N, CA, C and O of each residue as an XYZ file, in Angstrom:
932
protein
N      10.608     -9.028     -2.218
C       9.314     -8.409     -2.511
C       8.870     -8.687     -3.946
O       7.701     -8.981     -4.199
N       9.815     -8.590     -4.880
C       9.505     -8.811     -6.294
C      10.491     -9.819     -6.855
O      11.695     -9.729     -6.615
N       9.965    -10.789     -7.611
C      10.825    -11.775     -8.242
C      10.364    -12.009     -9.671
O       9.202    -12.334     -9.916
N      11.279    -11.843    -10.602
C      11.016    -12.094    -12.018
C      11.847    -13.293    -12.435
O      13.056    -13.332    -12.207
N      11.193    -14.271    -13.048
C      11.855    -15.511    -13.409
C      11.619    -15.833    -14.884
O      10.477    -15.971    -15.323
N      12.701    -15.949    -15.636
C      12.678    -16.446    -17.017
C      11.625    -15.731    -17.859
O      10.817    -16.377    -18.527
N      11.632    -14.399    -17.826
C      10.597    -13.599    -18.481
C      10.944    -13.368    -19.954
O      12.034    -12.910    -20.296
N       9.974    -13.704    -20.813
C      10.121    -13.510    -22.259
C       8.990    -12.610    -22.744
O       7.818    -12.853    -22.452
N       9.357    -11.570    -23.486
C       8.369    -10.650    -24.059
C       8.715    -10.429    -25.527
O       9.873    -10.217    -25.887
N       7.671    -10.486    -26.372
C       7.832    -10.236    -27.794
C       6.988     -9.034    -28.194
O       5.870     -8.857    -27.710
N       7.537     -8.210    -29.084
C       6.759     -7.197    -29.790
C       6.709     -7.640    -31.248
O       7.636     -7.371    -32.012
N       5.630     -8.317    -31.637
C       5.598     -8.899    -32.961
C       6.704     -9.936    -33.085
O       6.754    -10.904    -32.326
N       7.588     -9.721    -34.050
C       8.698    -10.643    -34.240
C       9.944    -10.288    -33.462
O      10.964    -10.968    -33.573
N       9.873     -9.225    -32.672
C      11.044     -8.773    -31.914
C      11.023     -9.400    -30.528
O      10.047     -9.247    -29.794
N      12.078    -10.095    -30.168
C      12.215    -10.735    -28.854
C      12.834     -9.717    -27.897
O      14.057     -9.602    -27.808
N      11.973     -8.974    -27.176
C      12.445     -7.838    -26.380
C      13.089     -8.257    -25.067
O      14.112     -7.695    -24.677
N      12.507     -9.235    -24.380
C      13.080     -9.771    -23.145
C      13.332    -11.256    -23.341
O      12.435    -12.001    -23.735
N      14.555    -11.681    -23.065
C      14.988    -13.039    -23.402
C      15.335    -13.827    -22.141
O      16.481    -14.216    -21.918
N      14.303    -14.047    -21.329
C      14.500    -14.895    -20.160
C      15.176    -14.212    -18.991
O      15.998    -14.823    -18.307
N      14.841    -12.943    -18.749
C      15.524    -12.234    -17.668
C      15.073    -12.750    -16.304
O      13.951    -13.223    -16.127
N      15.983    -12.641    -15.359
C      15.721    -12.990    -13.967
C      16.250    -11.863    -13.100
O      17.370    -11.390    -13.289
N      15.431    -11.437    -12.146
C      15.903    -10.449    -11.181
C      15.032    -10.503     -9.938
O      13.909    -11.007     -9.961
N      15.575     -9.975     -8.862
C      14.850     -9.943     -7.589
C      15.060     -8.590     -6.929
O      16.124     -7.983     -7.044
N      14.021     -8.126     -6.232
C      14.069     -6.853     -5.517
C      13.702     -7.121     -4.065
O      12.570     -7.500     -3.765
N      14.645     -6.927     -3.179
C      14.399     -7.143     -1.762
C      13.651     -5.983     -1.132
O      13.797     -4.837     -1.556
N      12.862     -6.279     -0.133
C      12.060     -5.255      0.528
C      12.950     -4.179      1.144
O      13.965     -4.477      1.772
N      12.550     -2.924      0.953
C      13.269     -1.803      1.544
C      14.541     -1.419      0.828
O      15.348     -0.657      1.360
N      14.735     -1.943     -0.389
C      15.964     -1.681     -1.119
C      15.702     -0.819     -2.353
O      14.578     -0.733     -2.847
N      16.763     -0.191     -2.830
C      16.748      0.481     -4.125
C      17.517     -0.406     -5.089
O      18.707     -0.662     -4.906
N      16.821     -0.870     -6.118
C      17.440     -1.697     -7.151
C      17.323     -0.945     -8.470
O      16.263     -0.408     -8.789
N      18.405     -0.905     -9.235
C      18.381     -0.170    -10.495
C      18.667     -1.088    -11.670
O      19.426     -2.051    -11.561
N      18.038     -0.767    -12.798
C      18.314     -1.419    -14.075
C      18.988     -0.399    -14.970
O      18.428      0.666    -15.229
N      20.181     -0.710    -15.446
C      20.857      0.185    -16.367
C      21.115     -0.547    -17.670
O      21.117     -1.777    -17.726
N      21.334      0.239    -18.718
C      21.577     -0.328    -20.032
C      21.283      0.714    -21.095
O      20.694      1.755    -20.807
N      21.686      0.439    -22.305
C      21.485      1.378    -23.393
C      20.034      1.353    -23.866
O      19.239      0.523    -23.425
N      19.702      2.279    -24.772
C      18.359      2.280    -25.370
C      18.084      0.951    -26.050
O      18.945      0.414    -26.748
N      16.873      0.416    -25.846
C      16.499     -0.840    -26.466
C      16.945     -2.075    -25.723
O      16.787     -3.193    -26.212
N      17.506     -1.878    -24.531
C      18.003     -3.033    -23.769
C      16.880     -3.841    -23.132
O      17.063     -5.012    -22.801
N      15.712     -3.212    -22.960
C      14.579     -3.908    -22.348
C      14.202     -3.399    -20.978
O      13.400     -4.026    -20.285
N      14.764     -2.274    -20.572
C      14.516     -1.760    -19.218
C      13.056     -1.349    -19.032
O      12.402     -1.789    -18.087
N      12.547     -0.511    -19.925
C      11.163     -0.059    -19.799
C      10.186     -1.205    -20.001
O       9.145     -1.251    -19.346
N      10.506     -2.131    -20.897
C       9.644     -3.301    -21.106
C       9.529     -4.112    -19.832
O       8.464     -4.654    -19.535
N      10.607     -4.201    -19.077
C      10.566     -4.924    -17.803
C       9.554     -4.288    -16.855
O       8.738     -4.987    -16.254
N       9.606     -2.958    -16.723
C       8.662     -2.283    -15.825
C       7.236     -2.429    -16.328
O       6.322     -2.666    -15.538
N       7.037     -2.292    -17.622
C       5.695     -2.415    -18.185
C       5.139     -3.825    -17.999
O       3.932     -4.012    -17.848
N       6.026     -4.805    -18.012
C       5.592     -6.189    -17.778
C       5.157     -6.391    -16.336
O       4.214     -7.136    -16.070
N       5.830     -5.742    -15.414
C       5.491     -5.893    -14.000
C       4.074     -5.412    -13.729
O       3.330     -6.052    -12.985
N       3.694     -4.281    -14.332
C       2.366     -3.715    -14.051
C       1.310     -4.140    -15.066
O       0.201     -3.606    -15.059
N       1.636     -5.088    -15.935
C       0.632     -5.646    -16.819
C       0.333     -4.850    -18.065
O      -0.616     -5.176    -18.779
N       1.116     -3.802    -18.362
C       0.909     -3.051    -19.596
C       1.420     -3.824    -20.801
O       0.990     -3.588    -21.930
N       2.338     -4.746    -20.553
C       2.815     -5.681    -21.560
C       2.649     -7.081    -20.983
O       3.044     -7.338    -19.846
N       2.070     -7.980    -21.760
C       1.865     -9.349    -21.294
C       2.996    -10.244    -21.799
O       3.199    -10.357    -23.008
N       3.730    -10.877    -20.894
C       4.814    -11.768    -21.324
C       4.277    -13.033    -21.973
O       3.181    -13.499    -21.664
N       5.083    -13.576    -22.886
C       4.717    -14.843    -23.526
C       5.133    -16.042    -22.670
O       4.600    -17.140    -22.826
N       6.091    -15.819    -21.765
C       6.534    -16.884    -20.862
C       7.202    -16.245    -19.662
O       7.671    -15.109    -19.722
N       7.239    -17.000    -18.562
C       7.920    -16.527    -17.375
C       6.966    -16.120    -16.271
O       5.748    -16.227    -16.408
N       7.541    -15.649    -15.169
C       6.777    -15.349    -13.962
C       7.182    -14.005    -13.390
O       8.358    -13.641    -13.393
N       6.186    -13.268    -12.896
C       6.412    -12.037    -12.128
C       5.644    -12.191    -10.824
O       4.413    -12.235    -10.829
N       6.353    -12.271     -9.722
C       5.716    -12.491     -8.425
C       6.006    -11.303     -7.506
O       7.150    -10.882     -7.336
N       4.921    -10.779     -6.920
C       5.020     -9.658     -5.988
C       4.502    -10.113     -4.630
O       3.321    -10.427     -4.479
N       5.391    -10.147     -3.646
C       5.057    -10.629     -2.311
C       4.423    -12.015     -2.376
O       3.482    -12.327     -1.646
N       4.965    -12.832     -3.268
C       4.530    -14.216     -3.404
C       3.366    -14.452     -4.338
O       3.028    -15.604     -4.610
N       2.736    -13.392     -4.843
C       1.561    -13.545     -5.712
C       1.948    -13.356     -7.171
O       2.659    -12.411     -7.516
N       1.485    -14.245     -8.012
C       1.739    -14.150     -9.445
C       0.932    -12.992    -10.049
O      -0.278    -12.888     -9.848
N       1.645    -12.112    -10.805
C       0.993    -10.932    -11.361
C       0.594    -11.080    -12.819
O      -0.250    -10.323    -13.299
N       1.166    -12.016    -13.524
C       0.968    -12.055    -14.971
C      -0.468    -12.358    -15.373
O      -0.852    -12.121    -16.518
N      -1.258    -12.875    -14.454
C      -2.669    -13.176    -14.767
C      -3.606    -12.034    -14.358
O      -4.815    -12.112    -14.579
N      -3.047    -10.973    -13.761
C      -3.871     -9.865    -13.270
C      -3.871     -8.703    -14.251
O      -2.950     -8.552    -15.054
N      -4.916     -7.884    -14.175
C      -4.972     -6.658    -14.971
C      -4.137     -5.576    -14.296
O      -3.740     -5.716    -13.139
N      -3.878     -4.506    -15.024
C      -3.040     -3.437    -14.490
C      -3.650     -2.824    -13.235
O      -2.939     -2.600    -12.256
N      -4.952     -2.549    -13.244
C      -5.528     -1.903    -12.062
C      -5.497     -2.835    -10.849
O      -5.373     -2.372     -9.715
N      -5.609     -4.138    -11.083
C      -5.494     -5.085     -9.964
C      -4.068     -5.095     -9.410
O      -3.870     -5.202     -8.200
N      -3.088     -4.985    -10.287
C      -1.689     -4.962     -9.857
C      -1.398     -3.710     -9.051
O      -0.731     -3.774     -8.019
N      -1.894     -2.568     -9.517
C      -1.688     -1.310     -8.787
C      -2.317     -1.405     -7.398
O      -1.746     -0.924     -6.420
N      -3.476     -2.017     -7.318
C      -4.148     -2.160     -6.024
C      -3.387     -3.054     -5.062
O      -3.592     -2.972     -3.851
N      -2.516     -3.901     -5.578
C      -1.710     -4.765     -4.711
C      -0.614     -3.987     -3.984
O      -0.025     -4.487     -3.025
N      -0.340     -2.751     -4.445
C       0.659     -1.934     -3.765
C       1.861     -1.578     -4.608
O       2.971     -1.459     -4.089
N       1.651     -1.405     -5.915
C       2.724     -0.998     -6.823
C       2.335      0.330     -7.463
O       1.202      0.508     -7.912
N       3.281      1.253     -7.497
C       3.072      2.529     -8.175
C       4.121      2.703     -9.252
O       5.248      2.231     -9.103
N       3.764      3.380    -10.345
C       4.705      3.570    -11.442
C       4.701      5.015    -11.916
O       3.650      5.632    -12.086
N       5.907      5.540    -12.126
C       6.107      6.827    -12.779
C       6.690      6.520    -14.149
O       7.860      6.148    -14.243
N       5.906      6.665    -15.216
C       6.329      6.164    -16.524
C       7.356      7.065    -17.203
O       7.488      8.243    -16.872
N       8.069      6.492    -18.147
C       8.983      7.286    -18.972
C       8.168      8.312    -19.749
O       7.095      8.003    -20.268
N       8.682      9.526    -19.824
C       7.977     10.575    -20.542
C       6.947     11.309    -19.702
O       6.238     12.178    -20.210
N       6.856     10.970    -18.420
C       6.019     11.649    -17.413
C       4.537     11.401    -17.605
O       3.881     10.924    -16.679
N       3.975     11.709    -18.787
C       2.556     11.441    -19.064
C       1.638     12.050    -18.007
O       0.737     11.386    -17.496
N       1.877     13.322    -17.687
C       0.923     14.016    -16.821
C      -0.316     14.351    -17.645
O      -0.272     14.374    -18.875
N      -1.432     14.612    -16.943
C      -2.656     15.050    -17.611
C      -2.569     16.566    -17.760
O      -2.810     17.315    -16.813
N      -2.219     17.000    -18.971
C      -1.849     18.396    -19.199
C      -2.977     19.376    -18.898
O      -2.723     20.501    -18.470
N      -4.230     18.955    -19.120
C      -5.360     19.862    -18.942
C      -5.945     19.815    -17.536
O      -6.976     20.431    -17.268
N      -5.285     19.081    -16.635
C      -5.682     19.052    -15.229
C      -4.633     19.773    -14.395
O      -3.479     19.899    -14.804
N      -5.044     20.243    -13.227
C      -4.100     20.921    -12.345
C      -3.141     19.916    -11.705
O      -3.336     18.703    -11.782
N      -2.114     20.452    -11.081
C      -1.175     19.601    -10.340
C      -1.919     18.792     -9.292
O      -1.711     17.584     -9.173
N      -2.783     19.449     -8.532
C      -3.523     18.762     -7.486
C      -4.416     17.669     -8.064
O      -4.498     16.578     -7.501
N      -5.081     17.948     -9.175
C      -5.951     16.939     -9.787
C      -5.142     15.735    -10.272
O      -5.598     14.598    -10.156
N      -3.962     15.974    -10.809
C      -3.082     14.867    -11.194
C      -2.734     14.009     -9.987
O      -2.752     12.780    -10.066
N      -2.419     14.653     -8.876
C      -2.075     13.903     -7.667
C      -3.282     13.152     -7.121
O      -3.146     12.036     -6.620
N      -4.454     13.756     -7.216
C      -5.676     13.091     -6.751
C      -5.907     11.787     -7.516
O      -6.356     10.797     -6.939
N      -5.600     11.788     -8.814
C      -5.802     10.582     -9.616
C      -4.927      9.432     -9.134
O      -5.292      8.266     -9.284
N      -3.780      9.755     -8.561
C      -2.903      8.718     -8.050
C      -3.406      8.079     -6.771
O      -2.908      7.031     -6.360
N      -4.396      8.706     -6.135
C      -4.901      8.222     -4.839
C      -6.342      7.746     -4.939
O      -7.084      7.779     -3.958
N      -6.737      7.299     -6.141
C      -8.144      6.945     -6.355
C      -8.620      5.815     -5.446
O      -9.813      5.698     -5.168
N      -7.674      4.976     -4.980
C      -8.078      3.830     -4.153
C      -7.755      4.040     -2.683
O      -7.626      3.074     -1.932
N      -7.624      5.298     -2.265
C      -7.303      5.618     -0.883
C      -8.412      6.425     -0.220
O      -9.189      7.099     -0.897
N      -8.483      6.353      1.111
C      -9.483      7.121      1.850
C      -9.079      8.586      1.894
O      -7.948      8.941      1.562
N     -10.018      9.434      2.308
C      -9.740     10.861      2.395
C      -8.602     11.146      3.378
O      -7.755     12.002      3.124
N      -8.589     10.428      4.495
C      -7.542     10.639      5.498
C      -6.178     10.224      4.949
O      -5.181     10.915      5.156
N      -6.143      9.088      4.246
C      -4.883      8.633      3.654
C      -4.418      9.598      2.581
O      -3.221      9.853      2.442
N      -5.372     10.138      1.816
C      -5.028     11.096      0.776
C      -4.368     12.331      1.372
O      -3.326     12.772      0.887
N      -4.958     12.887      2.408
C      -4.435     14.121      3.002
C      -3.017     13.920      3.533
O      -2.143     14.761      3.327
N      -2.802     12.810      4.211
C      -1.479     12.546      4.757
C      -0.430     12.357      3.682
O       0.685     12.867      3.795
N      -0.789     11.614      2.626
C       0.179     11.369      1.563
C       0.422     12.611      0.728
O       1.530     12.817      0.234
N      -0.603     13.447      0.560
C      -0.421     14.693     -0.173
C       0.602     15.570      0.534
O       1.460     16.168     -0.116
N       0.522     15.652      1.849
C       1.494     16.437      2.608
C       2.899     15.866      2.443
O       3.872     16.616      2.374
N       3.006     14.537      2.381
C       4.322     13.927      2.191
C       4.891     14.270      0.823
O       6.077     14.578      0.704
N       4.054     14.219     -0.214
C       4.510     14.573     -1.559
C       4.928     16.032     -1.618
O       5.939     16.369     -2.234
N       4.149     16.900     -0.978
C       4.508     18.318     -0.960
C       5.810     18.561     -0.199
O       6.564     19.473     -0.540
N       6.078     17.762      0.817
C       7.331     17.921      1.549
C       8.527     17.482      0.707
O       9.619     18.038      0.829
N       8.310     16.471     -0.155
C       9.372     16.031     -1.061
C       9.596     17.037     -2.180
O      10.731     17.295     -2.582
N       8.498     17.601     -2.680
C       8.566     18.520     -3.817
C       7.778     19.792     -3.480
O       6.627     19.929     -3.893
N       8.383     20.718     -2.738
C       7.661     21.928     -2.309
C       7.084     22.738     -3.467
O       6.079     23.429     -3.296
N       7.704     22.663     -4.635
C       7.190     23.434     -5.761
C       5.802     22.964     -6.191
O       5.035     23.735     -6.768
N       5.481     21.714     -5.914
C       4.147     21.235     -6.279
C       3.073     21.891     -5.420
O       1.959     22.124     -5.887
N       3.403     22.188     -4.170
C       2.442     22.922     -3.337
C       2.211     24.314     -3.918
O       1.078     24.790     -3.996
N       3.309     24.959     -4.325
C       3.208     26.301     -4.901
C       2.412     26.303     -6.206
O       1.733     27.280     -6.523
N       2.499     25.202     -6.960
C       1.872     25.133     -8.286
C       0.593     24.296     -8.269
O       0.112     23.899     -9.330
N       0.044     24.024     -7.113
C      -1.038     23.033     -7.013
C      -2.249     23.373     -7.865
O      -2.955     22.465     -8.301
N      -2.516     24.668     -8.122
C      -3.682     25.069     -8.923
C      -3.324     25.333    -10.372
O      -4.181     25.735    -11.160
N      -2.075     25.113    -10.731
C      -1.616     25.378    -12.091
C      -1.822     24.144    -12.966
O      -1.665     23.015    -12.501
N      -2.175     24.362    -14.235
C      -2.336     23.243    -15.156
C      -0.996     22.550    -15.361
O       0.029     23.200    -15.563
N      -1.020     21.230    -15.306
C       0.228     20.471    -15.388
C       0.938     20.685    -16.718
O       2.166     20.631    -16.782
N       0.176     20.927    -17.775
C       0.776     21.131    -19.086
C       1.586     22.393    -19.208
O       2.356     22.543    -20.157
N       1.430     23.318    -18.260
C       2.168     24.585    -18.309
C       3.428     24.555    -17.449
O       4.141     25.556    -17.365
N       3.711     23.430    -16.813
C       4.887     23.311    -15.960
C       6.139     23.039    -16.781
O       6.059     22.620    -17.936
N       7.287     23.279    -16.178
C       8.558     22.903    -16.806
C       8.683     21.380    -16.814
O       7.924     20.675    -16.148
N       9.653     20.892    -17.578
C       9.865     19.443    -17.635
C      10.196     18.858    -16.280
O       9.716     17.778    -15.934
N      11.009     19.555    -15.511
C      11.363     19.075    -14.180
C      10.176     19.026    -13.247
O      10.031     18.092    -12.459
N       9.322     20.039    -13.336
C       8.136     20.075    -12.488
C       7.142     18.989    -12.892
O       6.485     18.400    -12.033
N       7.028     18.724    -14.183
C       6.156     17.631    -14.622
C       6.671     16.287    -14.123
O       5.881     15.406    -13.783
N       8.007     16.124    -14.078
C       8.554     14.883    -13.538
C       8.204     14.737    -12.063
O       7.909     13.635    -11.599
N       8.235     15.836    -11.329
C       7.843     15.803     -9.918
C       6.381     15.401     -9.775
O       6.027     14.655     -8.862
N       5.528     15.893    -10.676
C       4.108     15.516    -10.644
C       3.959     14.016    -10.893
O       3.216     13.337    -10.184
N       4.665     13.501    -11.898
C       4.563     12.072    -12.220
C       5.063     11.211    -11.066
O       4.457     10.191    -10.739
N       6.158     11.618    -10.458
C       6.717     10.900     -9.315
C       5.743     10.981     -8.145
O       5.438      9.972     -7.508
N       5.260     12.186     -7.870
C       4.326     12.366     -6.762
C       3.035     11.598     -6.959
O       2.491     11.040     -6.006
N       2.540     11.563     -8.190
C       1.308     10.812     -8.485
C       1.498      9.323     -8.191
O       0.594      8.662     -7.678
N       2.690      8.800     -8.522
C       2.980      7.391     -8.236
C       2.994      7.119     -6.740
O       2.671      6.015     -6.303
N       3.367      8.119     -5.958
C       3.455      7.943     -4.507
C       2.106      8.100     -3.805
O       1.942      7.653     -2.670
N       1.149      8.729     -4.471
C      -0.104      9.052     -3.803
C      -0.908      7.817     -3.408
O      -1.727      7.888     -2.491
N      -0.695      6.700     -4.071
C      -1.384      5.470     -3.690
C      -0.701      4.739     -2.548
O      -1.091      3.622     -2.209
N       0.315      5.354     -1.948
C       1.098      4.766     -0.850
C       1.593      3.359     -1.220
O       1.328      2.395     -0.502
N       2.312      3.251     -2.345
C       2.749      1.929     -2.811
C       3.850      1.339     -1.940
O       4.646      2.062     -1.341
N       3.877      0.027     -1.884
C       4.977     -0.687     -1.228
C       6.191     -0.752     -2.155
O       7.335     -0.745     -1.700
N       5.920     -0.815     -3.471
C       6.971     -0.872     -4.483
C       6.737      0.260     -5.481
O       5.653      0.384     -6.049
N       7.769      1.088     -5.688
C       7.687      2.216     -6.610
C       8.565      1.917     -7.817
O       9.758      1.649     -7.672
N       7.972      1.961     -9.013
C       8.700      1.768    -10.256
C       8.924      3.127    -10.905
O       7.971      3.861    -11.165
N      10.176      3.458    -11.166
C      10.520      4.750    -11.750
C      11.240      4.527    -13.069
O      12.294      3.893    -13.119
N      10.653      5.061    -14.142
C      11.205      4.854    -15.481
C      11.821      6.152    -15.990
O      11.109      7.083    -16.366
N      13.146      6.203    -15.997
C      13.920      7.347    -16.479
C      13.491      8.661    -15.826
O      13.134      9.602    -16.535
N      13.516      8.751    -14.498
C      13.047      9.979    -13.847
C      13.940     11.200    -14.084
O      13.495     12.328    -13.871
N      15.189     11.003    -14.520
C      16.076     12.165    -14.717
C      16.185     12.575    -16.178
O      16.911     13.516    -16.501
N      15.474     11.882    -17.071
C      15.644     12.109    -18.504
C      15.306     13.551    -18.888
O      14.193     14.020    -18.648
N      16.260     14.236    -19.479
C      16.046     15.590    -19.984
C      15.998     16.680    -18.943
O      15.622     17.809    -19.258
N      16.366     16.381    -17.710
C      16.271     17.368    -16.639
C      17.606     18.064    -16.390
O      18.673     17.507    -16.649
N      17.522     19.283    -15.885
C      18.716     20.038    -15.510
C      19.389     19.372    -14.313
O      18.711     18.727    -13.514
N      20.708     19.514    -14.171
C      21.430     18.841    -13.093
C      20.877     19.096    -11.698
O      20.830     18.173    -10.886
N      20.461     20.310    -11.398
C      19.934     20.600    -10.065
C      18.620     19.861     -9.820
O      18.361     19.401     -8.707
N      17.797     19.747    -10.853
C      16.534     19.028    -10.716
C      16.801     17.527    -10.577
O      16.124     16.838     -9.813
N      17.787     17.030    -11.319
C      18.168     15.620    -11.191
C      18.567     15.306     -9.757
O      18.170     14.280     -9.205
N      19.344     16.183     -9.164
C      19.758     15.987     -7.770
C      18.559     15.950     -6.839
O      18.510     15.134     -5.919
N      17.597     16.822     -7.070
C      16.398     16.860     -6.238
C      15.588     15.571     -6.373
O      15.069     15.050     -5.386
N      15.486     15.062     -7.600
C      14.742     13.822     -7.840
C      15.413     12.650     -7.135
O      14.734     11.823     -6.528
N      16.737     12.572     -7.210
C      17.431     11.452     -6.588
C      17.400     11.550     -5.064
O      17.376     10.526     -4.382
N      17.400     12.754     -4.531
C      17.215     12.915     -3.083
C      15.838     12.414     -2.667
O      15.687     11.805     -1.608
N      14.836     12.671     -3.503
C      13.480     12.196     -3.202
C      13.415     10.672     -3.242
O      12.711     10.063     -2.437
N      14.140     10.052     -4.171
C      14.161      8.588     -4.245
C      14.708      8.004     -2.942
O      14.155      7.043     -2.408
N      15.774      8.576     -2.444
C      16.355      8.087     -1.193
C      15.409      8.326     -0.026
O      15.319      7.498      0.881
N      14.700      9.457     -0.041
C      13.748      9.748      1.030
C      12.585      8.766      1.025
O      12.107      8.356      2.083
N      12.133      8.391     -0.162
C      11.036      7.420     -0.282
C      11.452      6.077      0.309
O      10.661      5.414      0.980
N      12.686      5.683      0.058
C      13.172      4.439      0.638
C      13.233      4.533      2.166
O      12.896      3.572      2.857
N      13.656      5.666      2.687
C      13.704      5.854      4.140
C      12.311      5.799      4.755
O      12.152      5.438      5.921
N      11.304      6.161      3.963
C       9.913      6.074      4.429
C       9.406      4.635      4.483
O       8.335      4.370      5.031
N      10.173      3.712      3.918
C       9.790      2.309      3.983
C       9.408      1.674      2.669
O       9.123      0.477      2.621
N       9.395      2.466      1.579
C       9.038      1.901      0.273
C      10.262      1.232     -0.358
O      11.404      1.510      0.006
N       9.990      0.359     -1.294
C      11.008     -0.290     -2.104
C      10.989      0.354     -3.480
O       9.921      0.705     -3.982
N      12.159      0.514     -4.099
C      12.250      1.238     -5.371
C      12.954      0.383     -6.408
O      14.031     -0.161     -6.161
N      12.322      0.272     -7.583
C      12.963     -0.311     -8.756
C      13.108      0.809     -9.770
O      12.119      1.351    -10.266
N      14.351      1.147    -10.069
C      14.683      2.346    -10.833
C      15.295      1.980    -12.176
O      16.312      1.289    -12.229
N      14.680      2.440    -13.259
C      15.265      2.338    -14.595
C      15.866      3.694    -14.917
O      15.191      4.719    -14.823
N      17.142      3.696    -15.300
C      17.811      4.985    -15.416
C      19.000      4.902    -16.369
O      19.844      4.013    -16.257
N      19.051      5.858    -17.323
C      20.214      5.943    -18.206
C      21.379      6.656    -17.534
O      22.529      6.478    -17.936
N      21.094      7.455    -16.522
C      22.161      8.108    -15.765
C      22.752      7.068    -14.808
O      22.425      7.028    -13.622
N      23.631      6.232    -15.362
C      24.145      5.090    -14.605
C      24.925      5.527    -13.375
O      24.826      4.898    -12.321
N      25.694      6.593    -13.500
C      26.498      7.059    -12.375
C      25.613      7.401    -11.178
O      25.860      6.946    -10.062
N      24.583      8.206    -11.421
C      23.711      8.635    -10.328
C      22.939      7.470     -9.732
O      22.788      7.385     -8.513
N      22.446      6.570    -10.580
C      21.630      5.474    -10.069
C      22.470      4.459     -9.296
O      22.024      3.951     -8.267
N      23.675      4.159     -9.772
C      24.521      3.196     -9.072
C      24.986      3.728     -7.725
O      25.236      2.950     -6.804
N      25.103      5.033     -7.604
C      25.540      5.623     -6.333
C      24.522      5.410     -5.222
O      24.895      5.296     -4.054
N      23.241      5.357     -5.573
C      22.224      5.213     -4.529
C      21.667      3.798     -4.445
O      20.936      3.478     -3.508
N      22.004      2.943     -5.417
C      21.392      1.606     -5.492
C      22.064      0.633     -4.531
O      23.288      0.598     -4.400
N      21.231     -0.151     -3.869
C      21.751     -1.273     -3.088
C      22.227     -2.386     -4.017
O      23.215     -3.066     -3.739
N      21.510     -2.557     -5.117
C      21.825     -3.638     -6.050
C      21.464     -3.165     -7.454
O      20.584     -2.322     -7.630
N      22.154     -3.716     -8.449
C      21.930     -3.272     -9.824
C      22.032     -4.435    -10.793
O      22.751     -5.410    -10.574
N      21.277     -4.286    -11.879
C      21.328     -5.235    -12.993
C      21.649     -4.456    -14.258
O      21.121     -3.367    -14.479
N      22.518     -5.021    -15.085
C      22.853     -4.434    -16.373
C      22.163     -5.249    -17.456
O      22.398     -6.451    -17.580
N      21.299     -4.585    -18.249
C      20.577     -5.250    -19.326
C      21.213     -4.908    -20.665
O      21.628     -3.774    -20.903
N      21.280     -5.903    -21.526
C      21.780     -5.700    -22.881
C      20.992     -6.590    -23.815
O      20.979     -7.812    -23.664
N      20.332     -5.968    -24.787
C      19.491     -6.669    -25.775
C      18.607     -7.734    -25.142
O      18.551     -8.873    -25.606
N      17.921     -7.346    -24.080
C      16.919     -8.220    -23.472
C      17.442     -9.265    -22.518
O      16.696    -10.152    -22.102
N      18.717     -9.177    -22.160
C      19.295    -10.136    -21.225
C      20.023     -9.414    -20.094
O      20.563     -8.326    -20.288
N      20.032    -10.026    -18.917
C      20.859     -9.535    -17.813
C      22.267    -10.072    -18.036
O      22.490    -11.282    -18.012
N      23.224     -9.156    -18.255
C      24.592     -9.590    -18.533
C      25.509     -9.398    -17.332
O      26.625     -9.917    -17.306
N      25.033     -8.647    -16.332
C      25.875     -8.383    -15.170
C      24.971     -7.937    -14.028
O      23.957     -7.278    -14.261
N      25.324     -8.288    -12.814
C      24.589     -7.826    -11.649
C      25.521     -7.749    -10.452
O      26.573     -8.389    -10.426
N      25.124     -6.959     -9.462
C      25.934     -6.839     -8.258
C      25.542     -5.608     -7.462
O      24.647     -4.866     -7.869
N      26.193     -5.384     -6.344
C      25.940     -4.200     -5.535
C      26.284     -2.940     -6.341
O      27.231     -2.920     -7.128
N      25.487     -1.899     -6.119
C      25.684     -0.674     -6.885
C      27.093     -0.136     -6.791
O      27.673      0.245     -7.807
N      27.658     -0.093     -5.596
C      29.006      0.453     -5.418
C      30.049     -0.400     -6.112
O      31.052      0.116     -6.605
N      29.817     -1.704     -6.152
C      30.757     -2.600     -6.826
C      30.737     -2.367     -8.335
O      31.789     -2.314     -8.971
N      29.548     -2.230     -8.903
C      29.453     -2.018    -10.345
C      29.989     -0.652    -10.753
O      30.410     -0.476    -11.896
N      29.982      0.313     -9.845
C      30.585      1.616    -10.142
C      32.064      1.485    -10.472
O      32.626      2.318    -11.182
N      32.684      0.445     -9.960
C      34.120      0.261    -10.165
C      34.428     -0.856    -11.154
O      35.592     -1.189    -11.373
N      33.391     -1.435    -11.752
C      33.598     -2.510    -12.718
C      34.062     -1.923    -14.053
O      33.448     -0.989    -14.570
N      35.135     -2.467    -14.606
C      35.719     -1.911    -15.823
C      34.749     -1.943    -16.996
O      34.700     -0.994    -17.778
N      33.978     -3.015    -17.132
C      33.018     -3.116    -18.233
C      31.939     -2.052    -18.116
O      31.561     -1.429    -19.109
N      31.445     -1.847    -16.904
C      30.398     -0.840    -16.685
C      30.951      0.556    -16.927
O      30.295      1.391    -17.549
N      32.147      0.802    -16.438
C      32.766      2.112    -16.623
C      32.914      2.431    -18.114
O      32.571      3.524    -18.565
N      33.420      1.475    -18.854
C      33.669      1.700    -20.276
C      32.375      1.873    -21.065
O      32.293      2.719    -21.955
N      31.357      1.063    -20.733
C      30.135      1.056    -21.540
C      29.124      2.130    -21.142
O      28.412      2.666    -21.991
N      29.066      2.444    -19.822
C      27.949      3.277    -19.359
C      28.337      4.540    -18.592
O      27.523      5.453    -18.454
N      29.547      4.600    -18.103
C      29.930      5.747    -17.276
C      30.773      6.755    -18.017
O      31.060      7.829    -17.489
N      31.174      6.432    -19.230
C      31.883      7.397    -20.062
C      33.262      7.759    -19.543
O      33.727      8.880    -19.748
N      33.912      6.837    -18.884
C      35.245      7.106    -18.328
C      36.229      6.066    -18.862
O      37.411      6.103    -18.522
């Protein structure tokens, strides 16, 4: 579904991505793990056109994305839940979700809204509440749900568990698996390597802008280098 080839991204004089290559198969959960500054978020931002690469290719279902604007890329069937949530604090939960479905019909909106509420029942309870007054975990649910409202084929999730309580983290990861069962493909950036590798079909390890290791999630859970560097064991 998604193929990145020899991608190079610079921030001024900083070479953030140094020729990375990765592929995401349809219907799979693929995770990117690595320390801060490894290039994980830059990879996601490059996919949706928020960062323009200086070289390389990003192809989604065979179509080159690097020449498209962000809104054109989203319309192709990609949704993103950004790092830091970035909910619209002065809008209600429902209004935030409505913004995620701007390119959908009323019937599609209603059906997808019910699906989001089934994944995150607290959002139904808080639908009229201003998003800025929610807890961090609830705001993450809003950001995740907003990404799903456009009924994307590919969902990009950037650090969805960051700063959340363990019970909320579990709920978020259960939702990720449910989204995959619904037929979506997931590309997950996550510092919680243990949790992400447990659910991932495939994983890439990024270090200073390069892919240094890749393999099935369960295999990397038992890799000595991964254990020592990222799993704290």
